[in-house]
Steps between C-alpha positions, in 0.01 A plus 500: 500500500187527712537456876328217688264757654402630156440147371281427800311824436427389142368167630281659767348759264405242235142378504554128442145440379527777238836362388382139463148563364603561133655151498270305733122513551482542878209419731474623860558221752492623858781752551674386183429448130528177302533409134650254252881509511654692207817289519356152449187341356237412760123463536467569875618845616810477717650844438439723803555876519529683831430870461596557862838324482580607140565138405380248245558125525396185317451213744535252215816599308651736759535798266432853615651746745495872559393745226851525355546123479154452348564762232842347422347155450185600311678739262837321489689819587789579733481608863608854407239528224222375728607727785503813286174412325322471835673808639387707203148361522475577874678837487781379724841666467799267511874559491724444202448601143320239296490503126349228290746346258486634147359826361182664626222416256213629714386765250492240221298259713257784570464571127434133421245491782321802354488325161368179657224682689408691184453171315298350788274803516440482126400132531256565782344830396465512121284344231799332337588371845166319516583330170841397632344368820252299296794343318674422831180345633482279189853388584379407849683780683306621804474851642716384790780398264468829307556682828775265627705521181419870448384435145424815301422628154711729283251736327468537125619861499825610339670661800269481802756339733764748390270793590423351843870456578583844365234657721660319793827683421693196377767551235469372143851357516404287801180385328708396199758323715227299675346389170164670557505733199684552174548792262456568128461804276160574653631498855472262795257210498404209728658161437204313652160567345173303486646208691438328832800572722672275752751683721835322537651533845835430661543287813425799723172576322611805302340532156787490250326427170181389325380214288207607283259264319251561221136414580321586176544415132497853360851459364588132427859597416576607855727278711313329784731648766709815520746508789715772650845497344800442724568811709718585800209380717385201298716218366280217379772242556492543878137593565228251594135599470300475827804418716433803721164351604595133471819494706330466840293210365813346344669509841194341659441231238877440455454493124452731203285430193636636172257582217556650154278810509313750716154359418617158619628650826173687558287193425712276725496758781122527472481119517695501828867470400635830631864389471497546121727720290607531135781643295442803281468351152846342510649164592593452865845640579753387757468839673127442543561150636739637763246767594242227562749293694508768770144395586488128423704209372206340316356608164199357318491583128153519347537628146264453209455138397582572135828438319642844577405470868667161531817630335506799737439269798802289413719811490356621832581164660868548419501858629347400833736205534795727427382718788485192723121484530264203515270491197158350433265560209129492417395408146153627413292292256433576134766769472305730733642780713384565861281793397314286243468206740346711779267678258376174346493268803479730803717570804428177687585286200829687457593458867424129486685441174805699610537323834468155342726555199824634645776313318868472568745584224533143371123441494445825313766433238373144458135602453573790264705274273173344378288812450368539145721216375404236245591171669426314178799665335824302541733800489292684761503201734877463472546870572280474810691195619834675459378809687375292791811281506707817527283601795519161675873453466555800731282357778689353798231244593463178302155455656378829354656414163312169496174676589532739206601222262178321597298819439675549166423142398131557579495830309658343193302175535814288487661230716709620794774246423547643150510853633758403764717356223477828308585698814801283585619528140462879518703510822791321333520773235553774762872578549622366833633804675537568867216704647588864514430680827323833474772761477500861603708789374627585845756260648341560838233242418742225393569378851772232528453187706727434797728271301556783250649753741776590256235667286427742782864604508488585130189718522548872560151648500179516698634406843243731654216301344648167603536620858149637491372143476646431842407836648128471420496151649591607855542823696799366694665373185455841337666676794788248505560548128489876536780491759718292268452713189481852648846582364416358157188697412674670209464172308122554500334705228362824650135398465572166670689678778183696568281187495740319735504795737120514496487132593761498778475851644127566467293186440668263749504771764120483495412145397633159605396299194513590133192589298516621139214749516623656825852530363376660177310757703825657626670512159495787253326437169833444324625262770169316499515459122851351515402270786181374335684426175693228684247392760351192333837362402624549854224288648596142565869541421607530864459129570810407298740695720686441824754682720795382292348642187423828675860524624633454147286786368612734779862401440468588133338833587792589725741416217307723259501777760880467529531540123299822511705636789831408336392655172459830681842456657659415163352817352667706771834319452497561126402866521711626793865611486531487880735210576395474865133490401575223250669292774211564736243389240700189410511406869126566528439274203704223661305531827172483311612183329561336837175634642280379218694188402246218467526234770674195358389155601758263637602239252 
């Protein structure tokens, strides 16, 4: 690990203005520089950068710090990652070997970068590139957006990209593995030809694949898009287009806007919504939702307003809710997508419509129930009523239910009293079952109330996670718990032993209060992954506990520890032929039983 002197050297050798400038437009203000804060949305600059003091600070939200802290927050990376990135950039040597988790893909990233630059050069410097640019201009895409999104053009030749990569001394096998070329009886050939290319990047900004779109009608049988197949770099189920550029804006706006395709993202970004992303031709996955949750807890879905877009939106709602995120939606008129809306009505109209038509889940499901429906048809009306009744019956507020019944009565041009009768009749047909609490696979999340303490005695797993609730609530409580369980650490799973040690031995030695991002910065990637998997479910659960409950958990841990110790003793007793050793181990087992015997309450 780097020494304090080395860390300070990294801070002092970092030019704070150079570090912040890619994320914030800075203007000189006396000795310092000012700009709009990258961590929250504001109109008056309150983010100040001191080149002399190597500090940045927002006087509105309080975010900022030294170069390491700024890089951690803006890129959502750990302390170690930020430290080594700055050290490498500044040519500062620091102690301790540091190796990024996972294999070294640097040569593959370089190859993809060469391919991307080849496509960009072809767009900007060839006759066919002028034709492609004319098409992009017709779609309303500016030169600035072409540059920002690194849009290119795969040439019409059979193997031009292959020859460029070959001349750069890259191997055919690697080209094949990355999905850039293929092979037939005639030899190697390019997979992307005569198409506009959109590089697909990971969160760190590495090009990992391409999406390529036709722009002419020379072959009407061609598919509109050709995308890189899944490779060891690119897995479409956990990649989000534009996230590398959008994540700082997502952090600032505290929301992410999800679209269906790249053209929608580009159009929305050009209109001013820089916090936009999209999936890669697939439905939203839970993995993608959890990736987004690292940056925000609020998602706005803006898919196409057609039947397919509405169906996909409903699925995305459930995915986001499963990830514990707040969801809103925007329904564009006449089945349009964002790209079409901006092209037809302009950027200002899109901004205005978007901001004034953000719907919650219930509003969206209610409104979409009527789209393209014949309200003169009896069967259709009854189907709509049933769908909306199913929606309303889940709502906790009778006031909101009444509001939507009134809206439904107006939509169907019927009396509210008649509709209320139908709704009440529908409710009586639903089986009366007790509401089921959301359940989780891990018994750690099924916390018992204080009058159910016997349940704690029956549980045998996840004590470390239960105790972690208390430990992250208070430094003193964490240290007190650590003293009581120091002999029982073998009950913990190894990965949780490491996380506990990081909390008690490292984090609380430096900080008084608990902060998730600071704690994550001292964890390894594997530890961080395990911790973040449980983070949201941990939040809020601490309020249901007290000292009695904590004592019961520790008591059970000690009993489980005794079982582990005695098992080892029993193994020795069974395997040894030494009579004296047997007696000694039996006596040791008896002493352990007294030592770890749970305290009994007086009757």
